[in-house]
C-alpha positions as CSV (number, residue, x, y, z in Angstrom):
1,M,-30.2,-22.8,23.2
2,A,-29.6,-20.0,25.6
3,Q,-31.8,-17.2,25.8
4,L,-30.6,-13.3,25.7
5,I,-33.5,-10.3,27.0
6,V,-32.7,-7.1,26.2
7,R,-34.6,-4.3,27.6
8,D,-34.5,-0.3,27.8
9,L,-34.1,-0.3,24.2
10,D,-35.7,3.1,22.6
11,D,-39.1,3.0,20.6
12,D,-36.5,4.4,17.8
13,I,-34.0,1.4,17.9
14,V,-37.0,-1.3,18.1
15,R,-38.8,0.3,15.2
16,R,-35.9,0.4,12.7
17,L,-35.1,-3.2,13.8
18,K,-38.6,-4.6,13.0
19,E,-38.3,-2.2,8.7
20,R,-35.0,-3.6,8.9
21,A,-36.3,-7.6,9.5
22,G,-39.4,-6.6,7.0
23,R,-37.1,-5.5,4.7
24,H,-35.0,-8.8,4.8
25,G,-38.3,-11.0,5.3
26,R,-37.9,-12.4,8.4
27,S,-39.3,-11.4,12.4
28,A,-37.3,-9.2,14.7
29,E,-35.9,-11.4,17.0
30,A,-34.7,-13.3,13.5
31,E,-32.6,-10.1,12.2
32,H,-31.4,-9.6,16.1
33,R,-30.0,-13.1,15.3
34,E,-28.3,-12.0,12.6
35,I,-27.4,-8.8,13.7
36,L,-25.4,-10.1,16.4
37,R,-24.1,-13.1,14.1
38,Q,-22.6,-10.6,11.6
39,A,-21.3,-8.4,14.8
40,L,-19.2,-10.8,16.6
41,R,-18.1,-13.5,14.0
42,G,-17.5,-11.0,11.1
43,S,-19.4,-10.6,7.6
44,H,-16.8,-12.8,6.2
45,A,-16.9,-15.4,8.3
46,G,-15.7,-18.8,6.8
47,R,-14.4,-17.3,3.5
48,T,-10.9,-17.5,1.7
49,F,-8.7,-14.4,0.9
50,K,-9.3,-15.4,-2.7
51,A,-13.0,-15.5,-2.8
52,L,-12.9,-12.0,-1.3
53,L,-10.0,-11.3,-3.6
54,L,-12.6,-12.2,-6.8
55,Q,-15.0,-10.1,-5.8
56,M,-13.2,-6.7,-6.3
57,P,-14.3,-5.4,-9.3
58,N,-11.7,-5.3,-12.1
59,V,-11.5,-1.5,-12.7
60,G,-8.3,0.2,-13.7
61,T,-4.9,-0.6,-14.7
62,D,-1.7,-1.3,-12.7
63,A,-0.4,2.5,-13.5
64,D,-3.7,3.3,-11.9
65,F,-2.8,2.3,-8.8
66,A,1.3,2.7,-8.9
67,R,2.6,4.8,-5.5
68,P,4.5,7.8,-6.8
69,R,7.8,8.7,-6.5
70,G,10.1,10.8,-4.6
71,R,7.3,11.2,-1.8
72,A,8.8,9.6,0.8
73,R,7.6,10.4,4.0
74,R,9.8,11.0,6.8
75,V,9.8,8.8,9.9
76,R,11.2,9.4,13.4
77,L,12.4,6.6,15.4
């Protein structure tokens, strides 16, 4: 596996990374890896569109999401 060294970080950033790592029960290094993994792969990597849709809350009625009629916008070509 490759190694990555990050230099010249503000003390505040390092402190916040360590706090975040503690909240998640892992080391600062493991937290750093997870942050990079999520940022570069996307937090929804490997999940299907169907799975994402099923996670949406079932609220409102179809009428709540209907597009208003007569409010068309002008389009310049």
